[in-house]
N, CA, C and O atoms as a GROMACS GRO file, in nm:
protein
  388
    1MET      N    1   1.783  -0.575   5.458
    1MET     CA    2   1.673  -0.587   5.377
    1MET      C    3   1.702  -0.647   5.243
    1MET      O    4   1.814  -0.624   5.195
    2LYS      N    5   1.621  -0.716   5.181
    2LYS     CA    6   1.658  -0.785   5.074
    2LYS      C    7   1.617  -0.712   4.953
    2LYS      O    8   1.513  -0.647   4.944
    3LYS      N    9   1.692  -0.725   4.873
    3LYS     CA   10   1.677  -0.632   4.734
    3LYS      C   11   1.604  -0.715   4.618
    3LYS      O   12   1.657  -0.819   4.578
    4ASN      N   13   1.486  -0.670   4.566
    4ASN     CA   14   1.438  -0.738   4.434
    4ASN      C   15   1.536  -0.778   4.325
    4ASN      O   16   1.623  -0.696   4.293
    5LYS      N   17   1.531  -0.881   4.274
    5LYS     CA   18   1.626  -0.871   4.160
    5LYS      C   19   1.547  -0.861   4.018
    5LYS      O   20   1.442  -0.923   4.001
    6ASN      N   21   1.599  -0.784   3.924
    6ASN     CA   22   1.557  -0.752   3.792
    6ASN      C   23   1.586  -0.864   3.693
    6ASN      O   24   1.702  -0.887   3.660
    7TYR      N   25   1.476  -0.942   3.640
    7TYR     CA   26   1.513  -1.061   3.551
    7TYR      C   27   1.475  -0.979   3.409
    7TYR      O   28   1.385  -0.897   3.391
    8SER      N   29   1.572  -1.029   3.316
    8SER     CA   30   1.524  -0.988   3.153
    8SER      C   31   1.396  -1.068   3.117
    8SER      O   32   1.368  -1.175   3.172
    9ASN      N   33   1.326  -1.016   3.029
    9ASN     CA   34   1.214  -1.081   2.973
    9ASN      C   35   1.240  -1.209   2.909
    9ASN      O   36   1.151  -1.294   2.904
   10GLU      N   37   1.359  -1.229   2.856
   10GLU     CA   38   1.419  -1.347   2.775
   10GLU      C   39   1.445  -1.450   2.885
   10GLU      O   40   1.411  -1.568   2.873
   11TYR      N   41   1.498  -1.408   2.977
   11TYR     CA   42   1.522  -1.488   3.104
   11TYR      C   43   1.394  -1.547   3.155
   11TYR      O   44   1.390  -1.668   3.180
   12LYS      N   45   1.296  -1.476   3.170
   12LYS     CA   46   1.152  -1.520   3.232
   12LYS      C   47   1.119  -1.604   3.137
   12LYS      O   48   1.122  -1.724   3.164
   13PHE      N   49   1.087  -1.568   3.026
   13PHE     CA   50   1.051  -1.654   2.902
   13PHE      C   51   1.094  -1.800   2.909
   13PHE      O   52   1.018  -1.897   2.904
   14LYS      N   53   1.233  -1.802   2.922
   14LYS     CA   54   1.305  -1.962   2.925
   14LYS      C   55   1.277  -2.015   3.036
   14LYS      O   56   1.270  -2.138   3.030
   15VAL      N   57   1.256  -1.966   3.144
   15VAL     CA   58   1.239  -2.035   3.271
   15VAL      C   59   1.074  -2.073   3.274
   15VAL      O   60   1.042  -2.178   3.329
   16VAL      N   61   0.996  -2.008   3.228
   16VAL     CA   62   0.846  -2.027   3.224
   16VAL      C   63   0.830  -2.146   3.109
   16VAL      O   64   0.750  -2.238   3.126
   17LEU      N   65   0.903  -2.136   3.001
   17LEU     CA   66   0.895  -2.237   2.897
   17LEU      C   67   0.936  -2.397   2.961
   17LEU      O   68   0.877  -2.504   2.942
   18GLU      N   69   1.050  -2.369   3.037
   18GLU     CA   70   1.100  -2.508   3.107
   18GLU      C   71   0.969  -2.546   3.183
   18GLU      O   72   0.914  -2.654   3.158
   19MET      N   73   0.915  -2.453   3.282
   19MET     CA   74   0.817  -2.503   3.365
   19MET      C   75   0.688  -2.579   3.295
   19MET      O   76   0.629  -2.679   3.337
   20ILE      N   77   0.663  -2.502   3.176
   20ILE     CA   78   0.542  -2.554   3.090
   20ILE      C   79   0.573  -2.686   3.030
   20ILE      O   80   0.484  -2.771   3.024
   21ARG      N   81   0.692  -2.710   2.984
   21ARG     CA   82   0.753  -2.843   2.933
   21ARG      C   83   0.724  -2.966   3.029
   21ARG      O   84   0.681  -3.078   3.000
   22GLY      N   85   0.761  -2.912   3.153
   22GLY     CA   86   0.734  -3.044   3.251
   22GLY      C   87   0.840  -3.141   3.270
   22GLY      O   88   0.819  -3.246   3.330
   23ASP      N   89   0.963  -3.109   3.218
   23ASP     CA   90   1.076  -3.191   3.235
   23ASP      C   91   1.136  -3.183   3.373
   23ASP      O   92   1.186  -3.282   3.424
   24LEU      N   93   1.132  -3.079   3.427
   24LEU     CA   94   1.189  -3.071   3.580
   24LEU      C   95   1.047  -3.020   3.668
   24LEU      O   96   0.945  -2.967   3.623
   25THR      N   97   1.079  -3.054   3.799
   25THR     CA   98   1.000  -3.050   3.887
   25THR      C   99   0.994  -2.868   3.915
   25THR      O  100   1.076  -2.793   3.864
   26ILE      N  101   0.900  -2.829   3.989
   26ILE     CA  102   0.895  -2.671   4.039
   26ILE      C  103   1.033  -2.667   4.111
   26ILE      O  104   1.120  -2.585   4.082
   27VAL      N  105   1.045  -2.755   4.202
   27VAL     CA  106   1.160  -2.742   4.316
   27VAL      C  107   1.301  -2.758   4.230
   27VAL      O  108   1.398  -2.690   4.265
   28GLU      N  109   1.309  -2.842   4.126
   28GLU     CA  110   1.430  -2.831   4.041
   28GLU      C  111   1.452  -2.713   3.993
   28GLU      O  112   1.558  -2.654   4.014
   29ILE      N  113   1.336  -2.652   3.908
   29ILE     CA  114   1.363  -2.529   3.846
   29ILE      C  115   1.389  -2.408   3.946
   29ILE      O  116   1.459  -2.311   3.916
   30MET      N  117   1.328  -2.424   4.059
   30MET     CA  118   1.355  -2.321   4.172
   30MET      C  119   1.522  -2.317   4.195
   30MET      O  120   1.597  -2.219   4.193
   31SER      N  121   1.552  -2.452   4.216
   31SER     CA  122   1.708  -2.459   4.240
   31SER      C  123   1.793  -2.424   4.135
   31SER      O  124   1.892  -2.353   4.153
   32LYS      N  125   1.752  -2.482   3.999
   32LYS     CA  126   1.855  -2.424   3.909
   32LYS      C  127   1.847  -2.302   3.852
   32LYS      O  128   1.939  -2.264   3.780
   33TYR      N  129   1.735  -2.220   3.876
   33TYR     CA  130   1.743  -2.095   3.831
   33TYR      C  131   1.742  -1.985   3.950
   33TYR      O  132   1.745  -1.866   3.920
   34GLN      N  133   1.739  -2.023   4.075
   34GLN     CA  134   1.731  -1.931   4.182
   34GLN      C  135   1.619  -1.852   4.202
   34GLN      O  136   1.639  -1.739   4.247
   35VAL      N  137   1.519  -1.885   4.181
   35VAL     CA  138   1.407  -1.790   4.152
   35VAL      C  139   1.294  -1.864   4.249
   35VAL      O  140   1.274  -1.985   4.242
   36PRO      N  141   1.227  -1.782   4.333
   36PRO     CA  142   1.120  -1.835   4.433
   36PRO      C  143   1.016  -1.890   4.371
   36PRO      O  144   0.987  -1.840   4.263
   37ARG      N  145   0.937  -2.001   4.418
   37ARG     CA  146   0.820  -2.054   4.377
   37ARG      C  147   0.706  -1.946   4.355
   37ARG      O  148   0.635  -1.958   4.255
   38SER      N  149   0.687  -1.848   4.438
   38SER     CA  150   0.593  -1.754   4.397
   38SER      C  151   0.612  -1.652   4.281
   38SER      O  152   0.521  -1.599   4.218
   39VAL      N  153   0.738  -1.634   4.264
   39VAL     CA  154   0.791  -1.547   4.136
   39VAL      C  155   0.762  -1.626   4.022
   39VAL      O  156   0.712  -1.565   3.928
   40LEU      N  157   0.784  -1.766   4.006
   40LEU     CA  158   0.776  -1.867   3.896
   40LEU      C  159   0.620  -1.885   3.848
   40LEU      O  160   0.579  -1.892   3.732
   41HIS      N  161   0.544  -1.890   3.974
   41HIS     CA  162   0.393  -1.897   3.942
   41HIS      C  163   0.334  -1.780   3.880
   41HIS      O  164   0.241  -1.783   3.800
   42ARG      N  165   0.400  -1.669   3.926
   42ARG     CA  166   0.350  -1.530   3.867
   42ARG      C  167   0.396  -1.503   3.741
   42ARG      O  168   0.328  -1.429   3.670
   43TRP      N  169   0.518  -1.557   3.691
   43TRP     CA  170   0.575  -1.548   3.555
   43TRP      C  171   0.474  -1.633   3.471
   43TRP      O  172   0.420  -1.585   3.371
   44LYS      N  173   0.447  -1.767   3.516
   44LYS     CA  174   0.368  -1.848   3.428
   44LYS      C  175   0.240  -1.795   3.407
   44LYS      O  176   0.189  -1.794   3.295
   45LYS      N  177   0.182  -1.748   3.512
   45LYS     CA  178   0.050  -1.685   3.496
   45LYS      C  179   0.032  -1.564   3.399
   45LYS      O  180  -0.064  -1.544   3.325
   46GLN      N  181   0.151  -1.482   3.416
   46GLN     CA  182   0.153  -1.384   3.319
   46GLN      C  183   0.169  -1.417   3.158
   46GLN      O  184   0.113  -1.356   3.068
   47LEU      N  185   0.249  -1.516   3.145
   47LEU     CA  186   0.262  -1.584   3.009
   47LEU      C  187   0.132  -1.625   2.948
   47LEU      O  188   0.107  -1.601   2.830
   48LEU      N  189   0.033  -1.698   3.041
   48LEU     CA  190  -0.079  -1.760   3.002
   48LEU      C  191  -0.172  -1.652   2.967
   48LEU      O  192  -0.223  -1.644   2.855
   49ASP      N  193  -0.197  -1.562   3.070
   49ASP     CA  194  -0.271  -1.437   3.063
   49ASP      C  195  -0.247  -1.364   2.917
   49ASP      O  196  -0.335  -1.335   2.836
   50ASN      N  197  -0.111  -1.344   2.904
   50ASN     CA  198  -0.083  -1.222   2.788
   50ASN      C  199  -0.020  -1.302   2.667
   50ASN      O  200   0.022  -1.232   2.575
   51GLY      N  201  -0.010  -1.427   2.656
   51GLY     CA  202   0.036  -1.507   2.543
   51GLY      C  203  -0.004  -1.477   2.413
   51GLY      O  204   0.069  -1.472   2.314
   52ALA      N  205  -0.145  -1.454   2.419
   52ALA     CA  206  -0.231  -1.438   2.301
   52ALA      C  207  -0.196  -1.299   2.228
   52ALA      O  208  -0.215  -1.291   2.107
   53ALA      N  209  -0.147  -1.195   2.298
   53ALA     CA  210  -0.114  -1.068   2.241
   53ALA      C  211   0.020  -1.072   2.172
   53ALA      O  212   0.065  -0.972   2.115
   54ILE      N  213   0.086  -1.189   2.179
   54ILE     CA  214   0.205  -1.205   2.078
   54ILE      C  215   0.154  -1.199   1.942
   54ILE      O  216   0.185  -1.115   1.857
   55PHE      N  217   0.066  -1.307   1.928
   55PHE     CA  218  -0.012  -1.324   1.778
   55PHE      C  219  -0.095  -1.192   1.738
   55PHE      O  220  -0.103  -1.166   1.617
   56ALA      N  221  -0.144  -1.123   1.812
   56ALA     CA  222  -0.238  -1.008   1.771
   56ALA      C  223  -0.139  -0.886   1.739
   56ALA      O  224  -0.166  -0.799   1.656
   57THR      N  225  -0.026  -0.891   1.811
   57THR     CA  226   0.080  -0.776   1.751
   57THR      C  227   0.123  -0.813   1.602
   57THR      O  228   0.134  -0.720   1.522
   58ASP      N  229   0.148  -0.938   1.560
   58ASP     CA  230   0.175  -0.949   1.415
   58ASP      C  231   0.076  -0.930   1.329
   58ASP      O  232   0.108  -0.885   1.219
   59LYS      N  233  -0.051  -0.956   1.354
   59LYS     CA  234  -0.166  -0.919   1.281
   59LYS      C  235  -0.168  -0.772   1.271
   59LYS      O  236  -0.167  -0.715   1.162
   60SER      N  237  -0.173  -0.702   1.398
   60SER     CA  238  -0.189  -0.559   1.364
   60SER      C  239  -0.084  -0.496   1.288
   60SER      O  240  -0.109  -0.396   1.221
   61ARG      N  241   0.028  -0.544   1.293
   61ARG     CA  242   0.172  -0.485   1.217
   61ARG      C  243   0.109  -0.509   1.056
   61ARG      O  244   0.096  -0.408   0.987
   62VAL      N  245   0.078  -0.619   1.008
   62VAL     CA  246   0.050  -0.653   0.881
   62VAL      C  247  -0.078  -0.567   0.853
   62VAL      O  248  -0.082  -0.497   0.751
   63SER      N  249  -0.163  -0.571   0.923
   63SER     CA  250  -0.282  -0.454   0.898
   63SER      C  251  -0.241  -0.323   0.856
   63SER      O  252  -0.273  -0.259   0.756
   64SER      N  253  -0.154  -0.292   0.962
   64SER     CA  254  -0.094  -0.123   0.932
   64SER      C  255  -0.027  -0.129   0.820
   64SER      O  256  -0.052  -0.038   0.741
   65GLU      N  257   0.056  -0.213   0.785
   65GLU     CA  258   0.130  -0.206   0.641
   65GLU      C  259   0.019  -0.196   0.515
   65GLU      O  260   0.020  -0.113   0.424
   66HIS      N  261  -0.062  -0.288   0.534
   66HIS     CA  262  -0.182  -0.305   0.435
   66HIS      C  263  -0.260  -0.158   0.458
   66HIS      O  264  -0.279  -0.097   0.353
   67ASP      N  265  -0.295  -0.110   0.548
   67ASP     CA  266  -0.345   0.035   0.565
   67ASP      C  267  -0.271   0.126   0.495
   67ASP      O  268  -0.332   0.202   0.420
   68GLN      N  269  -0.137   0.138   0.505
   68GLN     CA  270  -0.058   0.235   0.465
   68GLN      C  271  -0.078   0.219   0.304
   68GLN      O  272  -0.110   0.320   0.242
   69THR      N  273  -0.062   0.116   0.244
   69THR     CA  274  -0.036   0.083   0.104
   69THR      C  275  -0.183   0.147   0.046
   69THR      O  276  -0.181   0.228  -0.046
   70ASN      N  277  -0.302   0.105   0.106
   70ASN     CA  278  -0.434   0.165   0.073
   70ASN      C  279  -0.415   0.310   0.071
   70ASN      O  280  -0.444   0.376  -0.029
   71LEU      N  281  -0.365   0.364   0.182
   71LEU     CA  282  -0.378   0.522   0.206
   71LEU      C  283  -0.281   0.574   0.086
   71LEU      O  284  -0.326   0.672   0.027
   72ASP      N  285  -0.157   0.525   0.041
   72ASP     CA  286  -0.087   0.563  -0.052
   72ASP      C  287  -0.145   0.567  -0.181
   72ASP      O  288  -0.114   0.662  -0.253
   73LYS      N  289  -0.233   0.468  -0.229
   73LYS     CA  290  -0.312   0.448  -0.350
   73LYS      C  291  -0.422   0.566  -0.350
   73LYS      O  292  -0.448   0.641  -0.444
   74LEU      N  293  -0.476   0.565  -0.229
   74LEU     CA  294  -0.579   0.652  -0.241
   74LEU      C  295  -0.547   0.820  -0.255
   74LEU      O  296  -0.615   0.904  -0.313
   75HIS      N  297  -0.421   0.839  -0.183
   75HIS     CA  298  -0.368   0.975  -0.198
   75HIS      C  299  -0.330   0.988  -0.349
   75HIS      O  300  -0.342   1.100  -0.399
   76ALA      N  301  -0.286   0.886  -0.426
   76ALA     CA  302  -0.232   0.908  -0.568
   76ALA      C  303  -0.360   0.921  -0.639
   76ALA      O  304  -0.354   1.000  -0.733
   77ALA      N  305  -0.472   0.867  -0.621
   77ALA     CA  306  -0.600   0.873  -0.683
   77ALA      C  307  -0.634   1.022  -0.659
   77ALA      O  308  -0.647   1.090  -0.760
   78ILE      N  309  -0.649   1.077  -0.545
   78ILE     CA  310  -0.705   1.205  -0.520
   78ILE      C  311  -0.602   1.301  -0.592
   78ILE      O  312  -0.653   1.403  -0.640
   79GLY      N  313  -0.491   1.288  -0.604
   79GLY     CA  314  -0.406   1.389  -0.685
   79GLY      C  315  -0.420   1.398  -0.823
   79GLY      O  316  -0.407   1.501  -0.890
   80ARG      N  317  -0.454   1.257  -0.873
   80ARG     CA  318  -0.460   1.252  -1.004
   80ARG      C  319  -0.624   1.304  -1.047
   80ARG      O  320  -0.636   1.366  -1.152
   81LEU      N  321  -0.737   1.278  -0.970
   81LEU     CA  322  -0.866   1.348  -0.990
   81LEU      C  323  -0.864   1.508  -0.973
   81LEU      O  324  -0.948   1.579  -1.028
   82LYS      N  325  -0.756   1.558  -0.890
   82LYS     CA  326  -0.737   1.696  -0.862
   82LYS      C  327  -0.694   1.766  -1.000
   82LYS      O  328  -0.750   1.866  -1.047
   83ILE      N  329  -0.578   1.693  -1.061
   83ILE     CA  330  -0.550   1.737  -1.168
   83ILE      C  331  -0.629   1.739  -1.269
   83ILE      O  332  -0.630   1.841  -1.337
   84GLU      N  333  -0.716   1.626  -1.304
   84GLU     CA  334  -0.823   1.623  -1.388
   84GLU      C  335  -0.917   1.740  -1.366
   84GLU      O  336  -0.959   1.810  -1.458
   85ASN      N  337  -0.947   1.755  -1.242
   85ASN     CA  338  -1.069   1.838  -1.225
   85ASN      C  339  -1.029   1.996  -1.254
   85ASN      O  340  -1.110   2.074  -1.304
   86ASP      N  341  -0.887   2.036  -1.216
   86ASP     CA  342  -0.838   2.166  -1.265
   86ASP      C  343  -0.831   2.172  -1.414
   86ASP      O  344  -0.884   2.271  -1.464
   87PHE      N  345  -0.780   2.092  -1.485
   87PHE     CA  346  -0.780   2.100  -1.636
   87PHE      C  347  -0.930   2.100  -1.691
   87PHE      O  348  -0.955   2.161  -1.795
   88LEU      N  349  -1.025   2.037  -1.626
   88LEU     CA  350  -1.165   2.039  -1.697
   88LEU      C  351  -1.228   2.178  -1.668
   88LEU      O  352  -1.320   2.221  -1.737
   89HIS      N  353  -1.170   2.253  -1.549
   89HIS     CA  354  -1.217   2.375  -1.492
   89HIS      C  355  -1.169   2.470  -1.602
   89HIS      O  356  -1.252   2.546  -1.651
   90GLN      N  357  -1.042   2.472  -1.646
   90GLN     CA  358  -0.958   2.555  -1.732
   90GLN      C  359  -1.036   2.546  -1.876
   90GLN      O  360  -1.066   2.648  -1.938
   91VAL      N  361  -1.067   2.413  -1.921
   91VAL     CA  362  -1.127   2.411  -2.058
   91VAL      C  363  -1.267   2.450  -2.041
   91VAL      O  364  -1.286   2.518  -2.142
   92SER      N  365  -1.357   2.448  -1.988
   92SER     CA  366  -1.475   2.478  -1.942
   92SER      C  367  -1.491   2.644  -1.946
   92SER      O  368  -1.575   2.714  -2.003
   93ALA      N  369  -1.388   2.675  -1.871
   93ALA     CA  370  -1.376   2.830  -1.869
   93ALA      C  371  -1.348   2.904  -2.008
   93ALA      O  372  -1.398   3.012  -2.038
   94LYS      N  373  -1.272   2.841  -2.078
   94LYS     CA  374  -1.248   2.879  -2.218
   94LYS      C  375  -1.341   2.861  -2.313
   94LYS      O  376  -1.350   2.938  -2.408
   95LEU      N  377  -1.416   2.762  -2.298
   95LEU     CA  378  -1.531   2.738  -2.376
   95LEU      C  379  -1.642   2.832  -2.362
   95LEU      O  380  -1.708   2.859  -2.463
   96LYS      N  381  -1.675   2.891  -2.239
   96LYS     CA  382  -1.777   2.993  -2.198
   96LYS      C  383  -1.749   3.112  -2.279
   96LYS      O  384  -1.845   3.182  -2.313
   97LEU      N  385  -1.620   3.148  -2.318
   97LEU     CA  386  -1.590   3.268  -2.360
   97LEU      C  387  -1.630   3.285  -2.516
   97LEU      O  388  -1.610   3.392  -2.573
   0.00000   0.00000   0.00000
């Protein structure tokens, strides 16, 4: 029984990029990397279908950092307002006496 090989993501990406460049034919790539045609086409389809996610990840990471900065500023403002509110309550309680 034939065992399936496990290829790293970097290896798959390298092979698919070579396919997309078009410098070698599919048969030459199959021979060079010892990967069956069906596997090559599956990897290429996966890259083409999911390639846009690479750019979305960067945007969401930047957005997340921006959100954290805004959250920190809001927490600071809430703390400052709470201190002011407590102070005003104390002053108003003393003025009522």
